[in-house]
C-alpha positions as CSV (number, residue, x, y, z in Angstrom):
1,M,-24.4,14.9,-9.5
2,K,-24.1,13.2,-6.1
3,T,-23.4,9.5,-6.2
4,D,-25.5,7.3,-3.9
5,G,-23.5,5.2,-1.5
6,S,-25.5,2.1,-2.2
7,T,-24.7,2.5,-5.9
8,L,-21.0,2.6,-5.2
9,V,-21.2,-0.5,-3.0
10,Q,-22.9,-2.4,-5.8
11,K,-20.2,-1.2,-8.3
12,L,-17.5,-2.2,-5.9
13,E,-19.1,-5.7,-5.4
14,S,-19.3,-6.2,-9.2
15,V,-15.7,-5.0,-9.7
16,T,-14.2,-7.1,-7.0
17,R,-16.0,-10.3,-8.0
18,S,-14.7,-9.9,-11.6
19,F,-11.2,-10.0,-10.1
20,G,-11.9,-13.0,-8.0
21,L,-11.9,-11.0,-4.7
22,D,-14.4,-12.3,-2.1
23,L,-15.6,-9.5,0.2
24,S,-18.6,-9.4,2.6
25,P,-21.3,-6.6,2.2
26,D,-20.1,-5.1,5.4
27,Q,-16.5,-4.9,4.1
28,E,-17.6,-3.3,0.9
29,E,-19.8,-0.7,2.7
30,L,-16.9,0.1,5.0
31,M,-14.5,0.7,2.0
32,V,-17.0,3.0,0.3
33,R,-17.5,4.9,3.6
34,H,-13.7,5.4,3.7
35,L,-13.7,6.6,0.1
36,M,-16.5,9.1,0.8
37,L,-14.6,10.4,3.9
38,V,-11.6,10.9,1.7
39,I,-13.5,12.8,-1.0
40,D,-15.1,15.0,1.6
41,K,-11.8,15.8,3.3
42,N,-10.2,16.4,-0.1
43,K,-12.4,19.6,-0.4
44,K,-10.4,21.1,2.4
45,F,-7.0,19.4,2.1
46,N,-5.4,17.9,-0.9
47,L,-5.3,14.2,-0.3
48,T,-6.0,12.8,-3.8
49,R,-6.2,14.1,-7.4
50,I,-9.0,11.6,-8.0
51,T,-12.3,13.3,-7.2
52,S,-14.8,11.1,-9.1
53,P,-16.2,8.4,-6.7
54,E,-16.8,6.0,-9.7
55,E,-13.2,6.3,-10.9
56,A,-11.9,6.0,-7.3
57,I,-13.6,2.6,-6.9
58,Y,-11.1,1.4,-9.5
59,L,-8.1,3.7,-8.9
60,H,-8.2,3.6,-5.1
61,I,-10.1,0.6,-3.8
62,L,-9.5,-2.0,-6.5
63,D,-5.9,-0.8,-6.9
64,S,-5.4,-1.5,-3.2
65,L,-7.1,-4.9,-3.2
66,L,-5.0,-6.2,-6.0
67,L,-2.3,-6.7,-3.4
68,L,-4.4,-8.8,-1.1
69,P,-3.8,-12.3,-2.7
70,Y,0.0,-11.9,-2.5
71,L,0.1,-11.4,1.2
72,K,0.4,-14.5,3.4
73,K,-2.8,-15.7,5.0
74,D,-1.3,-16.1,8.4
75,M,0.1,-12.6,8.6
76,G,-0.2,-10.5,11.7
77,L,1.1,-7.0,11.0
78,F,1.8,-5.1,7.8
79,L,3.0,-1.6,7.1
80,D,1.6,0.7,4.4
81,L,4.4,2.8,3.1
82,G,3.4,6.3,1.9
83,T,-0.3,5.8,2.8
84,G,-1.5,9.2,1.6
85,A,-5.3,9.0,2.1
86,G,-5.2,5.5,3.5
87,F,-4.6,3.5,0.4
88,P,-3.8,0.6,0.1
89,G,-3.7,0.2,3.9
90,I,-7.3,0.8,4.9
91,P,-8.9,-1.5,2.3
92,L,-6.4,-4.2,3.0
93,T,-7.0,-3.9,6.8
94,I,-10.8,-4.2,6.2
95,A,-10.4,-7.1,3.8
96,S,-7.9,-9.1,5.7
97,G,-8.6,-8.3,9.3
98,W,-4.8,-8.0,10.0
99,N,-3.3,-5.2,12.1
100,S,-1.5,-2.4,10.3
101,V,0.6,0.7,10.6
102,L,-0.1,3.4,7.9
103,L,3.1,5.5,7.5
104,D,3.4,8.8,5.8
105,S,6.0,11.6,6.1
106,V,3.3,14.3,5.9
107,G,1.8,15.0,9.3
108,K,-1.5,16.4,7.9
109,K,-2.1,13.2,5.9
110,A,-1.4,11.0,8.9
111,S,-3.8,13.0,11.0
112,A,-6.5,12.8,8.4
113,V,-6.0,9.0,8.1
114,N,-6.3,8.6,11.9
115,E,-9.6,10.5,11.7
116,F,-10.8,8.1,9.0
117,L,-9.8,5.1,11.2
118,Q,-11.7,6.5,14.2
119,E,-14.8,7.2,12.1
120,L,-14.7,3.7,10.6
121,G,-14.2,1.9,13.9
122,L,-10.7,0.7,12.9
123,S,-8.5,2.6,15.3
124,G,-8.1,-0.6,17.4
125,K,-6.6,-2.5,14.5
126,S,-4.7,0.3,12.6
127,S,-2.9,3.6,13.3
128,A,-1.4,6.2,11.1
129,I,2.0,7.6,11.9
130,A,3.8,10.6,10.5
131,C,7.5,9.7,10.1
132,R,10.1,9.2,7.5
133,V,10.5,5.6,6.7
134,E,14.3,5.5,7.4
135,E,13.7,7.0,10.9
136,Y,10.8,4.6,11.6
137,A,12.8,1.6,10.4
138,S,15.6,2.4,12.9
139,S,13.4,1.6,15.8
140,H,11.1,-1.0,14.3
141,K,13.5,-3.5,12.7
142,G,12.1,-6.8,11.6
143,E,8.6,-6.1,13.1
144,F,6.5,-6.6,10.1
145,D,5.2,-9.6,8.1
146,A,4.7,-7.4,5.0
147,V,5.2,-3.9,3.6
148,V,2.7,-2.8,1.0
149,V,3.2,0.2,-1.3
150,R,1.8,1.8,-4.4
151,A,4.2,3.6,-6.7
152,V,5.8,6.3,-4.5
153,A,9.5,5.7,-5.6
154,A,11.6,3.6,-7.9
155,L,12.0,-0.1,-7.1
156,P,15.5,0.0,-5.7
157,T,14.4,2.6,-3.2
158,L,11.3,0.7,-2.2
159,V,13.3,-2.5,-1.7
160,E,15.8,-0.6,0.5
161,Y,13.0,1.0,2.5
162,A,11.2,-2.3,3.2
163,S,14.1,-4.6,4.0
164,P,14.9,-3.5,7.5
165,L,11.3,-3.4,8.5
166,L,10.6,-7.0,7.4
167,E,11.1,-10.2,9.4
168,K,12.8,-13.1,7.6
169,G,10.2,-14.5,5.2
170,G,8.3,-11.2,5.1
171,R,7.2,-9.7,1.9
172,L,7.3,-6.4,0.1
173,V,4.3,-6.1,-2.3
174,V,4.4,-3.3,-4.7
175,T,2.0,-2.1,-7.4
176,K,3.3,0.2,-10.2
177,G,2.3,1.3,-13.7
178,R,4.7,0.1,-16.3
179,P,8.2,-0.1,-14.8
180,T,11.0,-0.1,-17.4
181,E,13.3,-3.1,-17.8
182,D,16.1,-0.9,-16.3
183,E,14.0,-0.3,-13.2
184,M,13.1,-4.0,-12.9
185,S,16.8,-5.0,-13.2
186,S,17.9,-2.3,-10.7
187,G,15.2,-3.5,-8.3
188,D,16.5,-7.0,-8.5
189,K,20.1,-5.9,-8.0
190,A,19.1,-3.8,-4.9
191,S,17.1,-6.7,-3.6
192,S,20.2,-9.0,-3.6
193,L,22.1,-6.4,-1.6
194,C,19.2,-6.0,0.9
195,G,18.7,-9.7,1.6
196,M,15.6,-10.0,-0.6
197,R,14.6,-11.7,-3.8
198,R,11.7,-11.2,-6.3
199,I,9.3,-14.1,-6.2
200,A,6.4,-12.8,-8.3
201,C,5.5,-10.4,-11.1
202,E,1.9,-10.1,-12.4
203,E,0.2,-7.7,-14.9
204,F,-3.3,-6.3,-14.6
205,D,-5.4,-3.9,-16.7
206,I,-7.8,-1.6,-14.7
207,P,-11.3,-1.7,-16.2
208,N,-12.6,1.2,-18.3
209,Q,-9.1,1.9,-19.7
210,L,-8.1,3.5,-16.4
211,G,-4.6,2.1,-16.5
212,H,-2.2,-0.8,-16.2
213,R,-0.6,-2.3,-13.1
214,T,2.5,-4.3,-12.6
215,L,2.4,-6.1,-9.2
216,L,5.8,-7.3,-7.8
217,V,6.5,-9.3,-4.7
218,F,9.9,-9.5,-3.0
219,E,10.7,-11.8,-0.1
220,K,13.1,-11.2,2.8
221,T,15.6,-14.0,2.9
222,S,18.5,-12.7,5.0
223,N,19.9,-9.6,6.6
224,G,21.6,-8.5,3.4
225,R,25.1,-7.2,2.7
226,I,24.7,-3.6,3.9
227,V,23.6,-2.0,7.1
228,L,20.1,-0.6,6.8
229,P,18.4,1.8,7.1
230,R,20.8,4.3,5.6
231,H,20.5,8.0,6.5
232,V,17.4,9.8,5.5
233,G,17.3,10.6,1.7
234,M,20.2,8.3,0.7
235,A,17.8,5.6,-0.8
236,K,16.6,8.2,-3.3
237,S,19.6,10.3,-3.9
238,K,22.1,7.4,-4.0
239,P,20.2,4.3,-4.9
240,L,21.9,0.9,-4.4
241,A,21.5,0.0,-8.1
């Protein structure tokens, strides 16, 4: 059964309000338009395993917006690491008005996201780039106020990826499922090596028993004790902690 766009906008409004997120009707409509573009493109090219628009309201849009309150209000530029179909980067760009770079190592995904940005009228504020994060960080050191990421790697790896991209005082904001105590401890150890420190950890349950989220915030405090970025692949194959 085809889902009406206005019904999805109403559902999104109800969901975001229940989490204390204040969006305008235009912002909600734009986020739903992005979601429908993703679902349509997914018929030709695998962008997401979530094909139900109703579930995607929670698992894509809400999951993205949970990061919003942990970003600084005076931010200018953030990077979405491993953007995939444009989550969390596009909802955060719409909700915040900040500029963004949406990074993905897969060229077809970056091309699809640029199509979405053009269709949504966001290409002046955001762009998708196909590049490995280590290579991108080499030429964009300290350029970002924040790096946002949904669970694409273990915490030590994400901390290492983000550190060279962030300016001092910048933040890495991560959402994961249920990281183990070992992963949390390793993330903290890696952060001390990378000139970062964890400043927040919050827990959320996605409605309708659709999952649990642990949201973590790390702040860049110094240049760290090692030279970053390391060579491509080392953050995963030889993590710092």
